[in-house]
N, C-alpha and C positions, 0 to 999 in steps of 0.2 A: 591647653592646644586646641587647634584648627582642626575642621575637617580635612584637610587637604595632607596632613600630616599622615593620614593614614590612606589616603588613596591616590597621591600625586606624585610623590616623592620617587624618586629614581629608584628603584628595588635592585635588593640583591636576592630575592627569594622567589620568584619566579610569579605567573600570575596570582590573581588575587582571589584563589577557589578558598572556599572555607571547610578546611580539614577537621573533623573529631576524631582523637585517638581513643575510645572507652578501651577502662582497664579494670577490671571487678578486683575488689582489693581482697587480697587473702581469700579467695571465693572459695574454695572450700571448707576453710576455717568461718567463713559468714553465712554458707550454708546451715552448719552445724548450729550456729548461734540463730539461725531461723526458727527453727522448730525445737531448739531448746535455749529460751532467754536466759535460764540460770550461769550461760556461759557467757556473760556480754563481760568485758573488761578481765576476764582471766587470760593465763597464759594457752592456746589451743595448739595442737598438735594432730594434724592428721595424715594419718602414712597408713603402712603395711609393717607386721614384724612385732606388734606386743601384743595379738590376739592369743586365747588360749591354746598350749602346745606348738607357739611360732618363739624363736628367740631371736631372730637375725633379720633386719627390714630396713626399710627409708623412710622419711619423713616426706611426704608427698605437698604438704606447704604448713605452717606452723604463721599464727596471728603476730602480730606487730609489740603485743605481749610477750610472745614465747620466744621472738625475735633479740630481745633485748638482754635475753640471755644468753644467745648467741648460737640459738638452733636456727637451724634455715632449710628450705628444701635440697631434697637430693641428699642430706646429709646421714649417714647410719643410724640408726635409731639406737645402738648402743651410745655412740659419741651424743647422741640426742640427750638420751637419758642420764649421763653423767652432765650435763650443762644444768638439765632441768628435769629431775626426776617424776615420777608419776605421784597425784596428787592419791591416789590409792596404797602407794608407798607410807603416806605421812601417818605417823603416828605420836599423837603429843605427849602419850605417857613412858615413849621409847626414847631416852635421851641421844641413843644412835642412829632412830627415823631419820629424814630430811624433815627440815624445818616447812610447814604446810604454808610459808609466804615465798618458798620458794619453788615450789612443785607447781607442774602443769596438767592439763587434762589431755589425754592421749586418747583419740578416736581412730577408728579403724575406714577407711576409705568406703563410700555408699555412691558408687560413681552413677547409679542410679537416678538418688533421689540428685543430683548435683546438674544431672540432664535436663531433670524436670526444672528447675531452678531456671535453667540458662536459657529452657526453651522461653519463657514468661521473660527475659532481659531480651532475646531477639525478638518477642513480639513488641515488644518497646520500639528497637531499633527499626525491626521492619516498618512502623509506621512512621517513625523520624525521618525516616530517610530514603531513599529511592536507590540510592547507589551505595553498597555496604561492602565491605570485603570481611567476612569472618575467617579472623585468623587462628582461634582457637575458642574451645568451650567459654574463656573469661576473657576475650578480646577481640574488637573489630574495631575498623576505619570506617568513616561513614564522609560521605561528601554532600557536604547541605547547602552547598553553593545556591542551589536554586531554592531554598528553605528561610535565608536569610543574606545576612551581608556585612562587610565591616564597618558600614555607615556608622559615624556616632549616634548613638543613641540619645534623643532629647530636642526640645523645639529651637534650640540655640545651637547651630555648632562652633558659635566663637566659646560659650561656656557650657562646656558638656561635663556631663555628673562625672566623678569621678570611678576607677572600675573597681570591684569587688572582688576582682580575682588576682592571683599571685602572677606574676609575671612582670614581665613590661608594659603590657596594657595599662597606658596611664586614663584611659578614657575607656566609659562603658560604651560597649559596642552592641549591635544587635546581633552577635555574632555569640557575643557572651552571653546574652541573655537565650539564645535557644539552645547554646548548651548547658546551661542550668537550667532549662525546661527539659532536656533529654535526661541529666542525672536526677532530678527530682521525680522524672515517672520512674525509672527504672528503681529507686527506691520505694515509692506508695505502690508499685505494682509486682515488683519480682522480691521487695524487702531485702535486697541485700543492696549496699552502699559500693558506689563505683569512680574511680577518678579517671577524669576528662582531660583533655590536653585539645585546646583548637590551634591552629597556624594555618598559614597556607598550602602546608604541604605536609605529607605522609610524614618524613621523617622528623622534620620537626614537633609536629603532632605527637607522635610520639617521646619526643623525651621530653615535652610538657607534659605529659599524662604521668610521669615519672617523679616529675620535679617538687611535688605536693603532697604525698601521699602520707598517709589514707584520705579518702573522702576528700580529694583535692580539686581545684579548677585552676587551668594556668594557661591564659590568652596570651598567643605572642602575634602580633598583628602584623599585616606587610610592613616591610622596613626597616622591623626591628630582630629578624629572625637569627643575621649574624651575629649582632650585637648581645641576643640571649645564651647564643652556644658560646661563644667566642672563651668565656673561662671554664667552660666544663672540661674535666678531666675526660682524656679522647674515650674513655670506658664507655661514657655518656653518648657518644655518638651513635646513631642507630646504625648499627650492621658491625661495629665493633667490640671484639671479643677478645677474650685472653690472649689468645696467641696475638690476633695483631697486633694490640694494645701493646704487646711485648717486643712487637717488630718497628712500630711505630717509633719506644723511648729508645732504642736501637741508633734512632734515627734523631735523637733529638728532640721527636713532638712528643710534648706532653697533655698541650690543651689541646680544644678546638679548633681557638683560634690559631695556635702553632699550625695543626693542620692543614686549615683552612688556608694557610697564605706559603704551606710548603711547596717547592718544586715538583710539581706533578711529575716529570719526565721519573726524575728520583726515586718517587714513592710506589713507580711503576716494576721498579729494579725488584723488592722484594715481594711484593704485592699483587703486582699482575696490574690488571685492568680496577679490580676495589681499589687501587689505592687511588688513581685520579677521582674516580667516583666517591668515594667517602670525603675525599677533599672537596669535591663538592657540594656534600651532603652539610661538613664542618660550615660551607661559607653561606646556607641557606637556601644554595641552588640544587632544587629536586623537584623535575616535571614528569615522575611517574603518576597516573592518574590510578585513582581508588577504582581497581575492578573488582567486581564478585569473584570469589573463590572458585575456579574450575571444578569440572563434575570429577565427585571422587576417582579415585584409581582404585581402590579395593573397600569391602566393608568387612568388617572384621566386628566380631564378641568376644571378650574375655569372663572367665570367673576365677574368682579366687578362691581356694579352699582349703580347709586344713591339711597342711603335706599328707599324701598317701599311696600306698601303694594298689590297694584294691581296685581290682581290673572294674566291677560292676559297677561303683563310682565315677570312674574314670569315664567311662563309656555312656553312663546315665548322662554325665555334664558336657560330653562332646555331642551326643546327641539332641541335647536340649539347644547349644548353642548354634548346633549347624541349621536346627530348623526355624532359631532366629533369624540368621543370617542371610536364609534365604528367603524367609517373607520379607525382610528391609529390603531386598534386590528386586523383588516382585512387587514390592509400593512405588518404586524407582523407577520401574519398567526397565529394568536393565540384564542383560544378561552376561555370563562372566565366563571365562577362559582356562582358569587354574582355580582350583581348590587347595586351601592348606589348613595345616592345622599348627598352633605355638603349644609347646610345651617344656614351661619354666622347675626345673629344678633348684631345690634348696640350697646355697640361698638364693643367687641371681642365675645360673645359668640357664640359659636361653636356647632353645633349642625350635627350628624350626623344620617343617615337610610340607611340598607343593608336590602336587601332580598337576600337569597340562593336559586341557582337552584338545582334540583336533580341530572344533569352532566354539564358537558363544553358544551357552546355552543357559535353559530357567528349568531345573529340575531339581526342587526340595530334595527328594528320594535319592537322587544321586551326591549330594553336598551332601549327606549323613553318611551312604557307605563310603564315599573317599575318604571323609575325614579320620571313620572310624578303622578303615583301612590303614592309613596312616599312624594312627594310634597303636596299630600292635606292635610298631616296633619300641612302643615304650609300658609295654605290658606288666615288666617286673622292675620299673622306674619310681620311684618316690617324686611325687610333685607338687608343686604349690599352689599351681595357675595353668589352668588351660585354656588354647584360643582355636576358634576358626574364623578362615578368612575366607573369602571367595575376592578374585583380583582379575588383572586385564579385562578391564569391564569394558561392554558395549552397550550405546545408548540410543545406537541406530535402531531402528528398524531392521532386522534382516533374519534368513533362513536361520534355524539353530540347525548345528552341525549333527549329523548321526554320531550316537553314543558309544557305539563298540570301536572295541579294538588300539583305544588310550594307552598308552604307557608312561611311567613316569621317567622323568628326564632329567637334566641338570637342576632343573627348579627343586629337585626335591633331594639335591646336597646337603646334608647337615651342616648347618649354622651354629657356630659356638662361640662363647667370649664376646671380646670385641668386633666380629666379622656380624655379630646378632644385627640385624636390621633396625631393631629396637632397645638398642642401649648397652647389653651385652652384660657384664659383671657387675655395674653401677647400680643399675635396678631394672627391672624387666617394663618399666614405663617411662622412663626417663627418654627423651626425644631423639638421644642419639649417641655414639660411642663415644666414653671420655676423650677420645685423642684424633676424632676425627678433624679435625683444622678448622680451615677457612673452607674446603672445596664445595659443603653442602650451603651454599648460601642460595635462600630464594629470589629471586630474582625480582619477584613483587612486594616483599615483604622487607627483603636484607635480612631474613632471618640467617641460623647458620654458626659460622666463625663461633665454633666450641659451644654453640649456644645451647644448654641442655634444658632450658625450663623455657616455661612462656609466660605471657602474661606479668603479673606480679609475683616473681619469684614459683611460679606455680609448675610444680612436675608434670610434665602431659600424660594423660591416662587414657589417649585415644588411641586409635587404631594402626598399627603395627605398621612399618612399612617394608 
């Protein structure tokens, strides 16, 4: 294959940018294996609900060994345990006990540790790319056009070396070599595996990173994107979730190739502007640039605890969370206009309260005072998780508002069930209500569309929205 194949063909996939999508494989499970090597090769389930005193919960992530038994993220723990009993319940001397070979290791979420590992990963990404978009704790896009190129490696372009990557790359390019460098550094310096997709645009890179998991590398050079996508089911097109997949099926659109060639006016009838946009992506056309994630809209901290109605325990927890959130806001140099709390009643009844201030402030004592005041509404309520948040952030230099005279407003209304901003009754840390449909799609990443996980089937444990 000649060099011209990759650099001068008529394109169906936009400019020759080099975009990498880095997706950490079963990140929470990989973190647990990092500190417990004995878990290598074992079915590992990380989640909540099987700690002492708990009976209801959900899976945050499952290793590929656990997925072989049917366990998946956001699955209720009760269902996961039916498919894969706990290793602790196996007893070779009890004929009624589960077979040890068909059991898994269940571990509680340790978000602080996962964030520490993620910081090591992000340090590598910062060093490897000047332009990055960090989508979540375990997923990022890199534009490395200024670091590498689609040029075929080797001294003789007419006789290039074969590619070692999965996907349609028939010859080894400099871009593939750079992606291997990034992937190798993550494993060496952070100790966890990553799958990397390389393509000329964001959506194709995202699909590529999912195509050869775990620990995969898939390279899709310019001129090959549409052909790479064409045989895939529509669900694999970036931005297509279960709701859109169903609507497309009703139109007879089953594959990415079908979607790419579909009448875009017809797609717009059931899907609006998203229909033609998804058709363009399926055809390999995605001109979005990798842009850094914008400034956060809120800062929050949450803490799981054994279900309790004890007032002293709840107040102590909220005070600690308030201090941490206020510290983070000050470190980032931002003011805040709203202070709120979250209280999760078992099993997954999410309640939030918030109070708006007359203007932006930086006042740790006020954060604690307001948070504890809002907590008062839950004095006799049994809770399994508490959180404190500051929002409506202001990063501009501005005078602080006076602190007197503010009153609760509509932000203090109770939010329950599917109206809860971070997941309602499905789980208190999955990224959106189960029935939110396609309306929540993010313009930069294409997320939303019934999407309830991030990265590699990973339930989100980040700030609530």
